Legacy VTK file of the C-alpha trace (Angstrom):
# vtk DataFile Version 3.0
C-alpha trace
ASCII
DATASET POLYDATA
POINTS 283 float
-38.415 71.667 -35.808
-37.188 68.068 -35.923
-39.012 64.764 -36.345
-38.506 61.354 -34.749
-38.074 58.912 -37.622
-38.902 55.961 -35.363
-42.197 57.604 -34.398
-43.041 58.269 -38.064
-42.273 54.638 -38.897
-44.683 53.510 -36.154
-47.457 55.565 -37.808
-46.841 54.034 -41.244
-46.152 50.309 -40.664
-46.816 49.590 -44.339
-43.828 51.715 -45.337
-40.539 50.082 -44.439
-37.719 50.680 -44.082
-38.257 54.425 -43.660
-35.345 56.843 -44.119
-35.297 60.644 -44.032
-34.334 62.144 -47.414
-34.906 65.848 -46.805
-36.293 68.303 -44.266
-37.499 71.709 -45.436
-39.454 74.642 -44.131
-42.821 73.022 -44.839
-42.310 69.263 -44.831
-40.206 66.178 -44.195
-39.573 63.738 -47.056
-38.890 60.043 -46.498
-37.887 57.188 -48.789
-39.651 53.880 -48.208
-40.879 50.637 -49.773
-44.491 49.485 -49.933
-45.691 45.924 -50.525
-48.118 47.060 -53.229
-46.573 50.205 -54.705
-42.897 49.362 -54.430
-40.436 52.223 -53.987
-42.227 55.351 -52.834
-41.829 58.707 -51.118
-43.669 59.808 -47.987
-44.186 63.549 -47.572
-45.147 64.625 -44.057
-46.280 68.247 -43.900
-45.723 70.445 -40.873
-48.693 71.974 -39.030
-50.302 74.740 -41.055
-49.136 73.375 -44.412
-52.163 71.174 -45.172
-53.166 73.437 -48.072
-49.967 72.348 -49.858
-51.264 68.767 -49.829
-54.587 69.860 -51.313
-52.836 71.806 -54.077
-50.422 69.005 -54.870
-53.150 66.358 -54.969
-55.402 68.405 -57.219
-52.576 69.429 -59.563
-51.216 65.902 -60.030
-54.689 64.373 -60.414
-55.469 66.876 -63.166
-52.242 66.189 -65.028
-51.876 62.387 -64.880
-48.708 62.603 -66.969
-46.084 59.877 -67.339
-43.310 62.235 -66.194
-45.062 63.493 -63.061
-44.934 61.111 -60.049
-48.198 59.322 -59.243
-49.733 59.982 -55.835
-50.795 56.777 -54.085
-52.456 57.790 -50.820
-52.974 60.784 -48.562
-54.412 61.636 -45.180
-53.809 63.237 -41.776
-52.310 61.809 -38.588
-52.325 63.250 -35.046
-48.970 64.134 -33.522
-47.546 65.831 -30.419
-47.160 69.041 -32.461
-50.615 68.945 -34.043
-52.276 67.248 -37.036
-49.851 66.380 -39.816
-51.069 66.038 -43.402
-49.259 63.442 -45.495
-49.141 61.866 -48.923
-47.244 58.990 -50.487
-46.135 59.102 -54.101
-44.100 57.258 -56.683
-40.341 57.235 -56.116
-38.478 58.251 -59.270
-35.253 56.448 -60.056
-32.723 58.800 -61.536
-30.431 61.708 -60.736
-31.582 65.143 -59.579
-30.684 67.744 -62.189
-29.098 69.829 -59.439
-26.593 67.034 -58.774
-25.691 66.749 -62.451
-25.169 70.490 -62.825
-22.931 70.547 -59.767
-20.505 68.444 -61.820
-20.993 69.507 -65.447
-23.306 71.329 -67.876
-25.554 69.373 -70.228
-24.733 68.473 -73.810
-26.823 69.662 -76.746
-28.780 66.399 -76.872
-29.354 66.443 -73.113
-30.452 70.074 -73.253
-32.987 69.420 -76.004
-34.326 66.414 -74.070
-34.641 68.462 -70.880
-36.241 71.476 -72.569
-38.620 69.371 -74.641
-39.680 67.288 -71.656
-40.298 70.293 -69.406
-42.240 72.135 -72.091
-44.379 69.061 -72.795
-45.327 68.987 -69.111
-45.960 72.742 -69.203
-48.313 72.353 -72.174
-50.347 69.744 -70.301
-50.318 71.881 -67.163
-51.557 74.882 -69.112
-54.427 72.822 -70.533
-55.289 71.719 -66.969
-55.114 75.317 -65.656
-52.152 74.456 -63.415
-49.084 76.646 -62.833
-46.286 74.732 -61.074
-44.537 77.881 -59.740
-41.464 76.003 -58.479
-39.586 74.672 -61.510
-35.898 74.464 -60.588
-33.067 71.895 -60.813
-33.810 70.563 -57.306
-37.342 69.628 -58.439
-36.263 67.866 -61.634
-34.993 64.283 -61.814
-33.392 62.911 -64.962
-34.616 59.343 -65.361
-32.526 56.363 -66.536
-33.601 56.949 -70.152
-32.706 60.648 -70.034
-36.218 62.111 -69.750
-36.928 64.756 -67.081
-39.454 64.194 -64.299
-41.012 67.232 -62.628
-41.553 66.899 -58.876
-43.179 68.823 -56.032
-46.402 70.591 -56.954
-46.747 71.846 -53.368
-47.042 75.532 -54.314
-48.871 74.981 -57.592
-51.478 77.594 -58.552
-54.812 76.265 -59.817
-56.057 79.083 -62.001
-59.740 78.122 -61.869
-59.759 78.005 -58.061
-59.468 80.768 -55.491
-55.885 81.747 -54.735
-54.640 80.829 -51.255
-51.944 83.505 -51.258
-52.730 86.670 -49.316
-53.305 89.411 -51.898
-51.637 91.941 -49.594
-48.514 89.805 -49.064
-45.325 91.502 -50.226
-44.013 88.339 -51.894
-45.762 85.439 -53.549
-44.634 81.793 -53.268
-41.443 81.248 -55.275
-37.876 79.965 -55.247
-35.421 82.897 -55.496
-33.480 82.868 -58.740
-36.134 80.877 -60.630
-39.489 82.499 -59.860
-40.589 85.126 -62.387
-40.867 88.802 -61.327
-44.672 88.774 -61.406
-44.633 85.672 -59.218
-42.427 86.894 -56.373
-43.970 90.377 -56.581
-47.345 88.703 -55.956
-48.974 90.208 -59.050
-51.480 87.377 -59.049
-53.395 88.528 -62.119
-50.206 88.103 -64.199
-49.257 84.635 -62.916
-50.036 81.970 -65.528
-48.198 79.438 -67.691
-45.766 82.140 -68.815
-44.426 82.289 -65.243
-43.434 78.625 -65.609
-41.883 79.425 -68.993
-39.625 81.947 -67.251
-38.441 79.316 -64.770
-37.923 76.766 -67.549
-35.798 79.310 -69.409
-33.630 79.894 -66.338
-33.229 76.135 -65.832
-32.218 75.674 -69.477
-29.724 78.527 -69.205
-28.174 77.020 -66.089
-28.113 73.589 -67.700
-26.011 74.659 -70.689
-23.700 77.048 -68.815
-23.493 75.434 -65.375
-24.300 78.841 -63.899
-27.319 80.837 -62.744
-26.314 84.532 -62.840
-29.284 85.456 -60.664
-27.805 83.356 -57.845
-24.040 83.444 -58.388
-22.290 85.282 -55.523
-25.497 87.060 -54.490
-25.248 88.458 -50.952
-28.790 87.649 -49.949
-32.331 86.928 -51.119
-33.042 90.609 -51.785
-30.123 90.904 -54.196
-31.334 87.804 -56.029
-34.785 89.287 -56.464
-33.326 92.598 -57.674
-31.279 90.749 -60.271
-34.277 88.751 -61.489
-36.282 91.949 -61.804
-33.671 94.110 -63.505
-30.935 91.962 -65.099
-31.387 90.138 -68.379
-29.426 86.896 -68.511
-26.263 87.257 -70.631
-26.658 85.946 -74.173
-25.708 82.324 -74.632
-22.715 81.610 -76.842
-22.855 77.896 -77.694
-20.699 76.124 -80.272
-23.727 74.132 -81.465
-25.842 77.302 -81.855
-23.871 79.349 -84.413
-26.916 81.345 -85.515
-27.862 82.085 -81.886
-31.399 80.858 -82.524
-31.441 78.786 -79.345
-29.966 81.711 -77.440
-32.805 83.918 -78.712
-35.313 81.280 -77.636
-33.973 81.173 -74.053
-33.762 84.978 -73.935
-37.437 85.211 -74.902
-38.495 82.696 -72.257
-36.729 84.758 -69.584
-38.074 88.196 -70.452
-39.113 90.229 -67.407
-42.674 90.895 -68.509
-45.001 87.987 -69.311
-46.265 89.604 -72.530
-42.704 89.567 -73.924
-42.453 85.785 -73.535
-44.177 83.252 -75.825
-47.949 83.676 -75.621
-48.433 80.182 -74.241
-46.600 76.924 -73.590
-47.670 75.364 -76.869
-46.081 78.220 -78.793
-42.841 77.732 -76.833
-42.933 73.961 -77.398
-43.468 74.372 -81.155
-40.654 76.935 -81.349
-38.255 74.529 -79.649
-39.419 71.653 -81.856
-38.622 73.706 -84.955
-35.155 74.511 -83.590
-34.481 70.839 -82.920
-35.597 69.841 -86.422
-33.389 72.516 -88.003
-30.474 71.380 -85.866
-30.876 67.791 -87.031
-31.071 68.918 -90.636
-27.801 70.814 -90.279
-25.946 67.774 -88.921
LINES 1 284
283 0 1 2 3 4 5 6 7 8 9 10 11 12 13 14 15 16 17 18 19 20 21 22 23 24 25 26 27 28 29 30 31 32 33 34 35 36 37 38 39 40 41 42 43 44 45 46 47 48 49 50 51 52 53 54 55 56 57 58 59 60 61 62 63 64 65 66 67 68 69 70 71 72 73 74 75 76 77 78 79 80 81 82 83 84 85 86 87 88 89 90 91 92 93 94 95 96 97 98 99 100 101 102 103 104 105 106 107 108 109 110 111 112 113 114 115 116 117 118 119 120 121 122 123 124 125 126 127 128 129 130 131 132 133 134 135 136 137 138 139 140 141 142 143 144 145 146 147 148 149 150 151 152 153 154 155 156 157 158 159 160 161 162 163 164 165 166 167 168 169 170 171 172 173 174 175 176 177 178 179 180 181 182 183 184 185 186 187 188 189 190 191 192 193 194 195 196 197 198 199 200 201 202 203 204 205 206 207 208 209 210 211 212 213 214 215 216 217 218 219 220 221 222 223 224 225 226 227 228 229 230 231 232 233 234 235 236 237 238 239 240 241 242 243 244 245 246 247 248 249 250 251 252 253 254 255 256 257 258 259 260 261 262 263 264 265 266 267 268 269 270 271 272 273 274 275 276 277 278 279 280 281 282
């Protein structure tokens, strides 16, 4: 399904110039400028995906964090293919983590900044009863000052609201290679902040090694899911982690069962903070 950019521009005269950034299974994403908001992003959701807008709006409104893009406006427009839900949000200057990792792994300082930033967001999300469910390098932008921004709450789970995922569905919403086993297996009662901790652990692992073993050379989606469910990530061997304490931390985040991970995001954040302090003391 394609979209006519000129037609979209005619529907949003306050956003100009409008350029297509990405087109996915559920939405089109455009870059634009607004007289009041400045640089922004327009997300136009395909028919049947309006619930993603509701989830994203509610999740971001609850969080109101400095490293989560602000949502400016939202609504619905008629189109030849049916009503299209839309929202406009803050455009984040920076580099997608996925682009950085395509060139090089992160340094120790960059890794600590990434991990600390993601866990700080996860702590706030846990307090707000929000599970992002789609933490991956493509949804993380490293800002000019080195701090991570977490994007795209379109499949967020709001734990105090009724789930919109069919209980009988074979798979729950996830990104293969990052979603936790309980998440893609649609074990909804087990999905909570610890599912995001799993994804954060995988992102950290990929960031320091440049590799995601769940994805590398996998034949198809099914093989990826089998690996996530049965294969523990190889132990990290980092020159700046001679005692393997950081390696143990990442290994715990990426345990298959939620109860084997940290009990909550605050516990994970405090564990990382202690590792960082010890690392500074050893320098």
